[in-house]
N, C-alpha and C positions, 0 to 999 in steps of 0.2 A: 721527409718520411716517405718510404716507398709505397707503391700501390698495394702490395701484399700486406704490409704492416697496417695500412689504413683499413683494409678489408677485414683483417683479423680484429682490429679494434672495434669496428662496427658490429661484427658478429658477437663479440664479447658483450657489448652494450645491449644488443638485442636479447641475448640469453639472460642477462641480468634482469631486464625488464620482464621477460617471460616468467622468470622464477618468482618475481614479486606478484604477478597475477595469480600464481598458484598459492602463494602464502597468504595473501590478503583475502579474507572471505568476502563473498558477494553480499551486498546489503539485503537483508531479509525483506520480503514483500508481504503485504497484507493479503489475506485470503478473502475472496468475494464469493458469496453464495446467493442463489436466487431461490426463494421459497414461495409456495402458493398455499394460502390459508383459506379454507372454506368458512364462511360466516353464515350461520343460520339467521341471525338477526337482520343482516343486510341482504340475505338471499343472493349472495354474490361471492366470488372468489377474489381475494386480494393477493396481489403479487408484491413481495417484499424483496428488496436487494439488501444484503447484509455484508458489511465489510468487517472482518475480524482482525485484531492486531496480529502482527507477524509471529509473536510468541504465544498465541492464544492456546494452542494445543498442549503446551508443556507448563504454562503458567498456573499457579495456584493462587489466584487473586481475582477480585471482582474488578470490573472495568466500568467507567461511566459510559452512558449511551447517549448518542445524539440522534434525534429523529428528524428526517427530512420528509415533510408532508407532501411535497410535490415530486414524488419519486418517479412519476411518469416522464419527467424531464431528466434524462440521463446526465446531462451536463451539470445539474445541481448536485446529484449524487457524487459524480467524479470530482467536482470542485471541493465538496465537503471532505471526501476521503483524502484528497491532496493536501488540503489545509490542515487536517488532523495529523497527517504524517510528515508535514514539513519540517518541524523541529526535531524529529526522530532520526533524520538523516545526517546528523553531525553538525547542524547549525548551532553555534554556541551563543545562546541567549539566556538571560535570567528568567524569561517568561515562556519556557518550553511547555508545550501542551502535553498532558499525560496521554498514554496509549488509551484508545477508546474504541468502542463498537459503534459503527454507523449503520442505521437502519433507515432505508428509504421506502416509503409506502406509496404505491401507485394508486391513483384515483382515475376513474373513467371520466367522470363529470365533476370537475372541481368546483364549478359554479353552483 
């Protein structure tokens, strides 16, 4: 095979791969928000980190909620969000977790 033919074949393969990237949609990502709630009872402001499912804005359904009580540790929130979204990314198991809302509540003095 000549050099020119090899180059044309590589260009064709590259164009085919690029067209697949355009056709296949990117995986939807969950939306994360940070809210501040004033509490008269506690005389304090609580910070909440909320992760909403990827289709939350358009869905017409209720979602289960998981609460992370040590929300001041960002790694706990990130790990919970990752675990909740694990089976939604195409992993084929019989025990897939449903889409859910994750709420992490920050505490100043956990003790």
